[in-house]
C-alpha positions as CSV (number, residue, x, y, z in Angstrom):
1,M,0.2,0.1,-0.1
2,T,1.5,3.5,-1.1
3,N,0.9,5.6,2.2
4,I,3.0,8.8,0.7
5,I,1.3,12.1,0.9
6,T,2.9,15.4,0.0
7,L,2.5,18.7,1.7
8,K,0.4,21.0,-0.4
9,D,-0.7,23.7,1.8
10,R,-0.4,25.4,5.5
11,K,-1.6,28.2,7.1
12,I,-2.0,29.8,10.8
13,L,-5.5,29.4,11.9
14,G,-7.3,31.2,14.3
15,N,-6.5,30.6,18.2
16,N,-2.7,29.7,17.6
17,N,-3.3,26.9,15.4
18,I,-1.7,25.7,12.0
19,G,-3.4,23.8,9.7
20,M,-1.7,21.8,6.7
21,W,-3.3,19.8,3.8
22,F,-1.5,17.5,2.0
23,D,-2.3,15.9,-1.3
24,R,-3.0,12.2,-1.3
25,K,-3.6,11.7,-5.0
26,G,-1.4,8.5,-6.1
27,S,-2.0,6.9,-2.9
28,D,-4.6,4.2,-1.8
29,F,-5.2,4.3,1.3
30,T,-8.4,4.6,3.3
31,F,-10.0,5.9,6.5
32,E,-13.1,6.3,8.7
33,P,-14.4,9.6,8.9
34,G,-13.5,10.6,12.6
35,Q,-10.3,8.5,13.1
36,Y,-6.7,9.6,13.7
37,A,-3.4,8.7,11.9
38,K,0.1,9.0,12.5
39,I,2.0,11.7,10.1
40,T,5.4,11.1,9.7
41,L,7.6,13.6,7.5
42,L,10.0,12.1,5.4
43,E,12.2,15.3,4.3
44,P,12.6,17.4,7.6
45,I,15.0,20.6,8.1
46,Y,14.7,20.2,12.2
47,N,14.9,17.6,14.3
48,D,14.5,17.2,18.2
49,E,13.8,14.8,20.6
50,Q,10.2,14.5,20.2
51,G,10.8,13.1,16.5
52,N,8.7,14.2,13.4
53,S,5.8,11.5,13.8
54,R,2.6,13.0,15.3
55,L,-0.7,11.4,15.7
56,F,-3.4,13.8,14.2
57,S,-7.3,13.6,14.2
58,L,-8.3,14.2,10.3
59,A,-10.2,16.9,9.6
60,S,-11.1,16.5,5.7
61,S,-13.7,13.9,4.4
62,P,-12.0,10.8,3.3
63,K,-13.8,11.3,-0.1
64,K,-11.4,14.5,-0.6
65,D,-8.2,14.2,-2.9
66,Y,-6.5,15.9,0.2
67,V,-6.1,15.3,4.2
68,M,-6.4,18.5,6.5
69,F,-4.7,18.6,9.6
70,T,-4.4,21.1,12.7
71,T,-2.1,21.3,15.4
72,R,-1.4,23.9,18.0
73,A,1.3,26.5,17.0
74,L,4.1,25.3,19.4
75,D,8.0,25.6,19.4
76,S,9.1,22.0,17.9
77,A,10.9,21.1,15.1
78,F,8.0,19.5,13.6
79,N,6.1,22.5,13.5
80,K,9.1,24.3,12.3
81,N,9.0,21.5,9.5
82,I,5.3,22.3,8.6
83,L,5.8,25.7,8.6
84,E,9.1,25.8,6.6
85,M,9.4,22.6,4.3
86,P,8.6,23.7,0.8
87,I,5.2,22.6,-0.9
88,G,5.6,18.9,-2.1
89,A,8.0,17.8,0.6
90,K,6.9,14.4,1.5
91,A,4.9,12.6,4.3
92,E,4.0,9.0,5.4
93,I,0.7,8.4,6.9
94,D,-0.2,5.3,8.5
95,G,-1.6,3.7,12.0
96,F,-5.5,4.9,11.9
97,G,-7.1,4.6,14.8
98,G,-9.8,6.4,17.8
99,N,-12.8,5.9,19.2
100,T,-14.8,7.8,17.7
101,A,-15.2,6.7,14.3
102,L,-18.9,7.3,12.4
103,H,-21.4,5.1,12.8
104,K,-22.4,3.2,9.5
105,D,-26.1,2.9,9.9
106,T,-27.6,6.4,8.8
107,S,-30.9,5.9,9.9
108,V,-29.4,6.2,13.5
109,P,-28.7,10.3,14.6
110,A,-25.4,11.2,15.2
111,V,-25.1,13.8,18.2
112,F,-21.7,15.5,18.6
113,L,-20.7,17.4,22.1
114,I,-17.6,18.8,21.5
115,G,-15.1,20.9,23.5
116,G,-12.4,23.1,22.2
117,I,-9.8,21.0,19.6
118,G,-11.9,18.3,20.2
119,I,-13.6,19.8,17.0
120,T,-11.1,18.5,14.5
121,P,-12.3,15.1,13.8
122,V,-16.1,16.0,14.1
123,R,-15.3,18.5,11.1
124,C,-14.4,15.4,9.3
125,M,-17.2,13.3,10.1
126,V,-19.9,16.7,9.5
127,E,-17.9,17.4,6.2
128,Y,-18.7,13.8,5.0
129,I,-22.4,13.8,5.8
130,V,-23.2,17.1,4.3
131,T,-20.8,16.7,1.0
132,E,-21.9,13.3,0.5
133,K,-25.8,14.0,1.0
134,L,-26.2,11.3,3.8
135,P,-29.5,10.7,5.5
136,Y,-28.1,11.4,9.0
137,K,-29.6,13.3,11.4
138,A,-26.3,15.4,13.2
139,Y,-26.5,17.4,15.5
140,L,-23.1,19.3,16.8
141,F,-23.0,20.8,20.5
142,Y,-19.8,23.1,20.6
143,S,-18.6,24.5,23.5
144,N,-15.7,27.3,23.5
145,P,-14.1,30.2,25.7
146,D,-15.3,32.3,23.0
147,A,-15.8,33.5,19.6
148,A,-12.6,33.9,18.7
149,S,-11.3,29.8,19.6
150,M,-14.4,28.7,17.5
151,A,-12.1,26.7,15.2
152,F,-13.9,26.0,11.8
153,F,-16.8,28.2,12.6
154,E,-17.7,29.3,9.2
155,D,-18.0,25.6,8.1
156,F,-20.1,24.7,10.4
157,E,-22.7,27.7,9.9
158,N,-22.4,27.2,6.4
159,W,-23.4,23.6,6.4
160,A,-25.8,23.7,9.0
161,K,-27.6,26.8,6.2
162,E,-27.0,24.3,3.3
163,Y,-28.1,20.5,4.8
164,D,-30.9,20.5,6.5
165,G,-29.9,17.3,8.1
166,F,-27.3,19.1,10.4
167,K,-27.9,21.3,13.3
168,F,-25.2,23.4,14.5
169,L,-25.8,24.9,18.4
170,P,-22.7,26.5,19.2
171,F,-21.7,27.8,23.0
172,I,-19.6,30.3,24.4
173,D,-18.6,31.7,28.0
174,D,-18.3,35.0,26.8
175,R,-21.4,37.0,28.0
176,E,-19.7,40.6,27.0
177,N,-20.2,39.4,23.2
178,K,-23.1,41.5,21.7
179,N,-22.8,40.1,18.5
180,W,-22.8,36.5,19.7
181,K,-26.5,35.4,17.9
182,Y,-26.0,31.8,19.6
183,D,-26.1,30.3,23.2
184,F,-24.0,31.5,26.2
185,G,-22.9,29.1,28.7
186,Y,-22.1,25.3,28.6
187,I,-23.5,22.5,26.9
188,N,-25.9,21.0,29.6
189,K,-28.9,19.1,29.7
190,D,-31.6,21.1,28.7
191,A,-30.0,22.1,25.4
192,I,-29.4,18.5,24.6
193,L,-33.6,17.3,25.8
194,N,-34.7,20.3,23.9
195,N,-32.9,19.6,20.6
196,I,-32.8,16.1,20.3
197,P,-36.4,14.4,19.5
198,D,-35.5,10.9,21.1
199,I,-32.2,11.1,23.5
200,T,-32.6,7.4,23.4
201,K,-31.9,6.9,19.6
202,P,-28.4,8.6,18.9
203,V,-24.6,7.9,19.3
204,Y,-23.4,10.4,21.0
205,Y,-19.9,11.5,20.7
206,I,-17.9,13.2,23.1
207,V,-14.6,14.5,22.1
208,G,-12.8,17.6,24.2
209,P,-10.6,18.3,27.5
210,L,-11.0,15.3,30.4
211,V,-13.3,17.4,32.7
212,M,-15.6,18.2,29.9
213,V,-15.9,14.6,28.4
214,E,-16.7,13.2,32.0
215,A,-19.3,16.0,32.4
216,M,-20.9,15.1,29.4
217,E,-21.0,11.5,30.1
218,K,-22.8,12.0,33.4
219,I,-25.1,14.0,31.6
220,L,-25.8,11.4,29.2
221,L,-26.0,8.4,31.7
222,E,-28.5,10.6,34.0
223,L,-30.9,10.6,31.1
224,N,-30.6,7.0,30.9
225,V,-28.5,7.0,27.3
226,N,-27.3,3.5,26.9
227,P,-23.8,3.5,27.6
228,G,-23.1,1.8,24.4
229,N,-24.5,4.7,22.4
230,I,-21.6,6.8,23.9
231,K,-18.4,7.2,21.9
232,L,-15.3,9.2,24.2
233,E,-12.1,10.7,23.3
234,K,-10.1,12.7,25.8
235,F,-8.2,15.6,24.9
236,G,-5.1,16.2,27.3
């Protein structure tokens, strides 16, 4: 199997993140929406003790001819390489895995309860659902401190307008933001009950910081959601 990808583009995104896009044309690997993969840079300029391999959630639909990833803009050899390597530099992708791959049965709704950078694998799943026009009912509850830290906000907002099967429900803590037209505070039990027609039916995906993931899981269990319908991924 050919798992070589080439750097296509990179840019600094909001909230101190780096977006990177790799061309996958000529490769024959496949992955499930919601998985992560290991990326190994094959032509690094810089090296350090952390090495030049990283695990990243895939942020783009598996139907695209490129793969997208994001990372915090930290001072590491890996990130310096991403920012300075020439376009066309080669990398290897393998080691696909994760707990939050999208379920196959499109008659079962998908509910995403997400905090912070946990949004990355969800972007992949939602893009896949919307662009392939799959008959899922999908609901994204997305919590952040403020509007500036909402990664991929415009993507989700546009997809919600474009596709009736997808509902976008963002929350921020910053109550001073007078231009914010969505909800303030945290994702809570009432928000879930008010937006999900039958809370026992969906598969729930909880991705984010440990405290947030545990709080969301507690709410779902209090609502008598089947633990088998809850998929977790804890960051940090």
